[in-house]
N, C-alpha and C positions, 0 to 999 in steps of 0.2 A: 426260048426258053428260060424253062423258069428253076431259080434257083432254092436248093433248099441249102438252111446255113445249121448247121448244125453246134449247138450252143450248150455245152453241160462235158462232163469228163468219165462218160461210165466204161470205155475203153471197150466198145461194145465188137467193134472189128477192128482188124487193122485199117481195111475197106473206110471206115467211117469219116476213121482219122488222118487219112489222106486226101478223100473230098475235102476236110475243117480246115485243112492247112493251106489248098488250092485258094479257097475262097475265103478265108481270113486276106488275103494279100490285098483285098479292096470292098475292105469294111465299111467305108462312107457311103451313106445311103447312095442306092440305085434308081434306077427310074425303072428298072424292072417291079411286078411285081412280083411278092416275095411270099413263097410259101414256107415260114419261119417255122424249126421245128425244135423244142428243147427235150434233148434227151437228156435225164437224170431224174435220180430218185426221189426228187424236191418236188418235180411237176405232176399232175394227176391228170392233166389232157396232154397237152404239148407240143398242141399246134391247131392251125385255125381247121383244117384239113378233119383231125379226129371228131374234132366240137363239133362238126356241120353233119357229122356221122353216126351222134351218138340218136338215143331212143330214149333221149330228153331232151330239155332244154341248156344248151351250154354256147358259152360265150370265151372266147380267147381272145387279149388284148397282146397283141404281139411287143418284140424288142422293139420294131420299127415303128408302130405306132406310138409308144411311148416315148418315141427321138421328136416326134414332128410337133409337138408344142413345149417338150421340156418341161411338162408339171409338176410339181413336187407339192400336190393337192390331190388328193382322192376323191374328192368332191367333185374335181373337172374331168378327173383321166375316165370317171365311170360317167360320165356323161352323156354318154353315146350308145349305152349300155340299158335295153328297153326292160320295164318290171322293175328298174331301178330306185328306189325314194331317197334321194340326201337330203337334208336339214341342216341348210350349213349353221356354225355358231360365231366362229370367229373370223371369219375370211380367210384364214390361212389351212383352214383344212388340218387345223393340230390335233382336235379331238372331233373326227368325221363322228356324221348320224346315219350310218346308212339302215335300209330297210330292203326288202321283196315281196315283190308279191302282195303287198296288204298292213305286212308287219310293222311295228311299228319300229319309225328310225331313230330313233330314241337312245346313243350311248351305241350304239347297232348291239345291241343286247340279244335280238331276237333272231342273230343270221350267227351261221358257224365259221366263224372268224381264224385261216390258218396261216402260216408263212412258212415256208417248203414241208406242207404235208402234217404237220404237227398244230397241236390249239396254240392262239396266240395272246388270246384275252385274258388277264392280269390271274381270272380264275372263272374258267369258263362254266364253272358247273355250282356253285357257289356265290358267285357274283359277276355274271356274266359283264357287266358293264361296263365297256371297253373305253377307259379311261388311258390306255396306253392305247397308244398304235403306233407299227412301223413307217421307220422313214420310208416316203414310198420312191423318192428314188436313189433307191439305191435296190430297187428293185428291177428282175429281167424283165419278168412280163406278170399278168394277173387272166386268174381265169376266175369264172363264174360259172357258176350250177346251179341251175332250179329244176319244178317238177319233178321228174324219178328220176333222173341225170344224178341226184344227190344223196341217194340213197345210202351209199357207202362212210359218209360223212354226219357226223352226229357232232353232239345232240340235237340240234337244234334241224330239223328237216323241214320245219312250214314254208319258211319263202327263196330260203336257198341257201348257200356256204362258197366261199371267197374264196381261194388258195394266193394268195402271193410269193412267185415264186425268186428268191434272191438271188446275186449275182454267184455265178457258178464258175468253177474252177475253169481255165481256160488250155488249148490243148497247146499252145504255144507261150514264150515269152510275149506280155502285153501288158499296156496301161493301159490310162486313161485321166484325163484331167479337166474338169468343166470349173469354170470361174464364169458370177456374173454380179452383177450390181445394176439396182432399180430403184426403184420410188418407195418412199417411207426408212432410205437406208438402209434398201434392203439387200443382205448378203450371201452369198453360197457359194461353195466351194466342196467338191467332189473328187476323191483320187481315189486311186485304185491300183496296182499293182498285180499279177501273179505271172504264174509257170508253169509249165508240166513236164515232166521228165518221165523214162518211162515207168517206175515205179513211185512215183512222189507230182503230187502236185499241192500247190497253193495258193489265195488270192487274198488281198490284205486290203482293207476301205478302211476309207477315214469321210464323213460327210461333217459341216458345219454348214445351218442354216441363221442367220438374226435377222431383225427389222427391229425397225422403233415402233412402227404398227400408226395406223391410219385414224387414230380417233385421239379427243384429247380428253383430259380431265379437266375439270374447273378450277382455277387457279394452283395448277399445278405446273412443272416441269417434267415431271417421271412421264415417261416413255408407256405407252400401252402396247408394245409389241414383244419380241420372244428370242432366244437363241439356247441353241443345242446342240450337241455333238453325241456322234452317233459314229462306234467303230467297231468293225466286224474280220477277225480273222477263219478264213478254211487251210484247213492241212489232211490231204487223203495220201495214203498207204497204199498200193493195190499188188495182185500179183499182176504177171506179164500178160497179155491181153490177150496171147491164143494157148493161155494156161488151161488145163483139162479141167481145173475147177477152181473158174476166176472169182474171185473175193475182191472187198475196197471196204476199206474204213475211215469216214470223211467226220474231222472233229471240225466244230462249230463254236466259235465263242464271238459273243455281241456283248458291246456294253453302249449305254447312250446315257445322257442326262439331257435333262432341259427345264428353262425358268420362263415363264409366260407371265406378264404380266396382264392375265384375263380375269375377268370378274362375273360373277352370276348378274348385276343389275344392268338391265337396259333400260328404258325411258319407256316414259307415260307419250302417249298416243300425240297428244299436244308438242311435247318437245320434241319428240323425234319429226315432226310437221316442220319445227324449226331448223332442228339442225341433229340431222342424225347418228351423224358424228361425235357428237358428246358422247363425254361418262361425268357423271356426279360425282361430287368431291369424296360422298361419301364412297365409293368405289377404290377412292386413292392407297389405300393398304392392299387392295387385292391380291394372289398373285396366285399361281401352280406350278412346285416344283416336283421336278419326277426322277427316276432313278430306275433302270431297267438294266437287268442281267438275263444272257440265257448262253447257257451249256445245252448245245447236242451231239451226241455223235451216230452214226450212223453205217451201219456194217448191213453190207450188198455179198451174194454170193449166188451164183449161182451153179447148182449140183451136177446139173444137165442141161443142152438142148430145152429152149423154149421153157422151163421153169429158172424161177427167181425167187427169192428170199429176202423182203429187204426191212431192218427192223431200225427203230429209230429210239433211242432212249433221249429223254430233254427234262431241262428245269430250267423255269423260269420264276427271276426272280424281280419284283414289282416295287415300290416305295412311293407314295405319292403326298404329297400335303397340299391339299386346296384351299390357300388363306382366304378370305372370304365374309364380304358384309353376309349376314343371315339376317338380321331384325333386329325393330328399335324398338325400345322400349321407355317410352316417355312418363307412364307411370304406373301405373298396378300392374299392368298385363304387357306383353310384348309383342309386338306386330310383325308378319313377316313380309320381306322386300318385295314378295309375290301379289301379296295382298295391298301393300302402299303403291305399287304401281299402275295395278290391275285398278285402284279406287282412289285415285290422289283426292277426293274432295272428300270423301269420310274420311280417308286419315290423312289431312290438310296440313298438320299439324308434325306426323311424322315425315311426310312428303317434303314438308317447309325444311325441317330440319336433315333429311339426306344430300337435299341440294345446297345445303348452308347458307338457305336463306336468312334461320334463326340459329343464333347459339344454344348447346344445348349442356345441359350436367355432364359431369362424371360418367362413363359407363350408359349412357344410351345407348348408341350405339354397340352391336353384339356382333362380333367380330367370332365368325367358327372357322376354329383349324381344323379340319376334316382331314386327321391325319391317318393313314390307314396304309398298310403292309401286304402283300397278295403274296403266293408263292402257287406252283403250278410245277407234277412233274407226275412223269409216265413213262412208262416206256410202249410201244407197238409194234408189231410186226404184222405185216403183210406177203403176200404167196400168192406169187401169179402163175398159174400154168397154161399153156396153149398146147394145141396141139388140133390134127385131124381126124375126119373119118369120112371117107368115100370126097362127097360135095359138102359134107359140112366142118364148121370151124367152130372152135369152142377155145373162150376163152375162160376161164373161170381164177374169181380174184376171192380172197378168203382172208380178211385179219380179223388181229384182236388186241383191246387197247386195256393196258391199267392205267389210274388215272388219279391222283387226289390232287386235292388243290382248298388254298382259303383265304378267307379275308379276314385283320384283325384292322378293326375300326378301336384307335385310342384317343380321342377328342377332347377338344375345350374350345371353350370361350374366352377372348378378350375382350376386356371393357376399352370405349371409345370417350371420345367427346369432339365437339367441334366447337372451334371459339377462333369468331373474326375471320373464317374461311379455312381455318387449317383442322384440319384432323391427328388429332395425338393420343395416345394410348392412357389410360388412365386407370386399365387394373391388368394383370397377368393370371387368366386359369391356370388349374394345375389340370395336366396332361389326365385324362380318363371320367374327367366329372363330366363330358360332355354325351359322350359313349364308348362303352368299355367291354366291348363284343367278340366272339372270335366265333365266325362261320366255318366248318367244313365240309367238304365231299368227299366221297369216297364212289369211284365207278367202276365197271367193267364194261364194255362197248366188245360186241363181235359181228362182223359181215359175213356174210359171202354171197356176192357176184355171180349169174350165171349170166356170158353174152353167148348166145348162140347165131350162127350166119348161115343160114341153108338158102341157096340160090340168093334171089331180093330181098329174103325176107330178115331181119335180123331181131330175134327179140330176147330181153334181157330184164330175167324176173331177179328180185334177189330182197334180202331181209337183214333189218338188222334188229340187235340185243342192248338194250342199254339196262342196269342197275346199278339203280344210285340210290349211295343213302345219304343223306343232310343230316347234318350236328349241328346246335349253338347254342354256345355257352355266352350267356350274359351277365356278367359281374356286377354290373350295376355302378353306377357314378359315386356312389361312396364307397368302395373299393378297388382304388387305385391299384394298390399292391395285388391285388388281383388273389386273394387268400382265399376266399370262396364262402364267404359268411354269408354271402347278401345271391349267391350264386343260380341264377334261373335258366334249367333245361330246355332243348325240343331238338324233337329228333322226328324225321319223314324219311320212308325210302319209296320207291320202287323202280319195280321190273315192268319191261313194255318188249311186244313185240312190233317190228317196222319194219312191214313188208311195201313191197312196190314193183310195177310190174312195169316195160316198154317194150312196145314194141317199132320197129322201122321197116316201112315198106322204097326199095329204090326201085322207082319205078324206068329210070335211067339214068346215064350216066350225070342226067341237069337236075334231075327233081327225084325227090324221096318226100315220105310222109311219114308221121310217129305221132306217138299217143302214147299215154303212162299216166298211172294208177298210183297213187303211195298215198302211207298213213302220214299224216303231219304231225309232229310233238314236240315242245319244249317242257326240260325237265320243271319238277312242283318245284313252290319253297318248302322253307324249313318246317311252319310253324303247320300245324293241323289246319286243315280249311282249305291250304293253297293249291288246289289240284292243278295235274299238268297239264297242259294245253293237247289237245286232240284234236282232228280234225283229217276229213276223208279230201285228196287232193287231185285232182285230175284237168289233164292239156292234153289239147290236138295241136299240130302243127304244119307246116307246107316248107319247104324247101325249094329254092330254085336257083340256078345258076345257066342260065345261056348267052351269052355271046356278053357285052359289056357291060350285063345286070344280074347279080345274084343277090340274093336274101333270104329272107324266112317270116312267118305268118302265124304266129302262136296264140291258139285261146285257151285260159285257164279258169275252174272255178275251183274254189279251195270251199267245204264245207267245215264245221267249226263245231263242233257239241262242246264245245266249252276254250272260247279263247281267252287268254292270259291277257293282263296289265299289271303294271309294278309302279309303287310309290316311289317316286325317285325327285332330290330337289332338280333336277338336270330338266323333266319333264315338267318341274312345276308345281310338282306337291312337294309334302311334308318331310320329304328323303330318309323314311324309314326302309325303303326297300323290300317293302311287304309285295308279294302279292296279292290282285285279286281278279275275282272270277267272274271276267264279262258275259258269259255262256256262249247261247248260239250265236252263231252271224257267216254273213256269205260275204266273199272277196273273188270278186271274179273280174279281167277286164283280156285287153284286147293286145297284144304285143309286136311291133313290125319294124322288119331292119332291109334297108338296099342299102348297094350299092352300086353305082353305075357310072364309067368312065366314059363321061363324055366324051374326050382326046385319049386315045392313047395310038401315038404319032411315035414309034420306035426308030423309025428312018432321019426324022426329024429331032427326037430325043427329047421329047418333053408329051405328058398328060395332066389331064385333070377329071379324077373323079370326085363323084359328091354321095354323101353316105346321107341318107335318113332315117330317123328313128323314133316311132312312136310310140309312145303307152298310152291305154284308156283302163282307167280303175276305178270299179264303182264297190261298193263295200256298205254291209247293213247290218245291222244290233240286231236283235232280235228279242231280247229280254230290256228289262226296265232295273235300273238300282241308279243307286249315288255313290260319285266318284270323285275323291278330291283332286285327280287329275284330268278326265271327261266329263265332270259336273253330272248336272241331272241326266239319266240317260232314259231313252224311252226306245220301244220296240220302234223300230224304222229306222233308226238314225245311222247317220254315218262317224265311222269311225273318224278322229281329229288325224290333223296333221298328213292326211292320204291327198297331195294332189289329184284332181281326175284325171287332168287331160298334161300328157311329157310332149315335147317336141326337140327333137334334136337336130340340127344340121350340119354337116362338119364338110367342106370341099377345100381341096390344094390345087396349088397349078407347080409340078413338081416338074426339073430339069435335070443335066446331071451337075450342073454346078451350083445350083440355089434351088432353093423351092419357098413360099408362102401357101398358106394355109387360114383360112376362119372356123371358127368354130361356132354355131349360135343355140342357145339353149331358154326353150319357154318352156315355163312352168306354171300352172294353173295356180287362180287362188284355191287357198283353202282353207278348212276352216281350226280350232286351235280348243274347241269342243265340241262334245258331241252334238247333234242336231242335223236339221235334215231342213231343203230348199232355201231363202238367199241367207247367206252367212253375217249377223252380227258384226256392224264395226268393229264391234271391242273385242271381236272373235275371231278377227279374218286378218290371214296374211296375203296379202292381195298379189295378183300375176309376175312376172317377170320376165322381160328378155333378154337376153346380157352375150354380148358378142366379143369373143377373144381370137387376136392375130398371131400368128406366127412366121419368124422368116430365117431361112439359114443360108449361108454363103457358105460353098466349099474354098475356103482359099488355095490348099493343097489336100494332096490323099489321104494326108493326113491331120490337118487344121479346120478346123473351122469357125466361122464367126455367127451369132445367134442370135435371136433377140423374141419376146412375145410382151404382149401385152395383155391385160385381163382389164373387162370390165370397158372394150375400146370405145363405146359410146357413152362413157360416165354416165350411165344411168346410176339412181340412187334407188336402192331397191330395199325391202325387208323382207329378211329370212324366217324368223321364228320369233315366237310369243316368250318364251321360253328358253332358261331357265323362271327370268323375271323381267317382262318387259321386251317390249320392240327392238331387235339390235339390226342393223345392215349387212350387206354383204358389203364386199371388198368395191371401192372407189377404181375410176383408170389407173391404171397400175405398170410403168414401163418398164421394164427389163433388159439388160445389155452383157452377152456374155462371149464366152470365146473355151474352146472345145479341141484339144490336142491329144490324140493318143498313137499307141504305136503297134 
């Protein structure tokens, strides 16, 4: 018998609550395969069952799956999702780089990121680079949509969308404490407590993470780790469950602060080969400090049966200062750190200075304060109506969103010198003298999605509309008071219809096939000539579930009329943020996911499931052009930073009392500049295969011991050559912890 765990608080019916109260008596991990259902206004899929019956590629990571490895790095959480590209950077997943179906993974700026159904990037339209990413171990589930299934969610509809569902208000008094300690003096503490009464519910959360890091700075005792705190409170008031018109109002308040001694400065090939965990003294002053605030109100009303209206008003504030070495100036001209590490022979004097091999004069090292403030706010309403006519079942979803956001750059550069292996500040820059500009966006988005089920067929036509206005105010580096004496402005606007259509045919209870076609879109830049990204995307898939084997095979083909890139420092560019048009391109691939229960012996109380995920991605650029990011591009070249082959294998041994799990991920070698054929050594990031291990032992129904090992075989592997130079993945790390719950 399969169980259904109802997690969330919509008070849909008294029956659901009765089911939940019975199930919550045994909340520890079960040997039974759970069809976990997330019933909440914050979810957009809600269960694996719904994901497998979508007329488009959809993936649901359930609470049970998240508990297996207890990851707090989304790069590892997503490793089994086919079609997803992860570019690691700091080894802990603090600022992940996520791409889908050939989109650039840099700062996850080409996918639609959401938390609880609202846009969560700092400024999704005006500056989408996700320098803020939610603390993932407070998430209850992850929902990934690709292909035609993402048409409701924008503005980025090319690769895919991801929604993170945060911890929901429980239906009874409950709490949880998770504490762990591990390698690199890494400590994690998570606490939540919540309750629900007839007309009121709440949940409170605290999350702390800190580590000394696994890299070592030359001639310095400073750690290379991070520390962060995250606080969340949710409160809900509601009518009686059986009220004629049910309503609820939920308030969510979130605050987080983080400090990481992280750098953009990597290593040359030679230095990486000698010690991949080294950091040059020139990076000793680098750090990023962030602060994030969120307020969200969610109102749900059910005027009558089968009809609901959900309205969310939100405001996200984000401030960050990434203080980091940007360039060296030993003579008349300055040289960027990327050029120094790419060409240490040509820029040997600068290389010797940044590694403290030579002393420097004052102000030779230029450390930039990339100080920026972001705001995103808006209101969105989604109405859903379901009804039946004869044998036909109808599900209509229509919504509208008004959104504003901005990015405010107010940056400066400080001067430093290195003397006798020590880096000291020699001048203080004036805020606003490096970058002094505001980019604003105003957008209205609307969608209609019609889900029609007739016998074995499901038809899902839909259309999305985006009306976007962008405005730039560049005050210039000499007008720090922003009087407007040298103000330069730029404006751009676009409106676009984004249609899509999906068809699913249910062969029987064990098999279905589906296909979808939709328009891919990414917003334009603020400057003239920075066109929107546009593509025609198609996919076809086959899903199966027969006895102990289940899975899916999907093929897709994305035909770009204009592929869009961006000039960012995190991507190895100059950091202007300007977009560039790469012209026509083709991205196509195959995604395979299969789970087989080798053993499922309920009588003896154990099972062994094995899951395999494979992604094949082929890319081809169709135009010739020059780029500071991708190099000299010729027709036929491959898009950088997209591995052709990815393979993930996960297996577990599960019993009522304990379980063990192994997870391995292979990532093919990939190029860092556009090209074709053999990848040149200086533009290559080598392939890797990394294995993680986890274990859990239930002392009682309420207390469990747990542990995990990251990089079990202690492989040394490079993850990237950007922002500047080679950087390593996390080495062998072991963590032990305890979980107690009410």
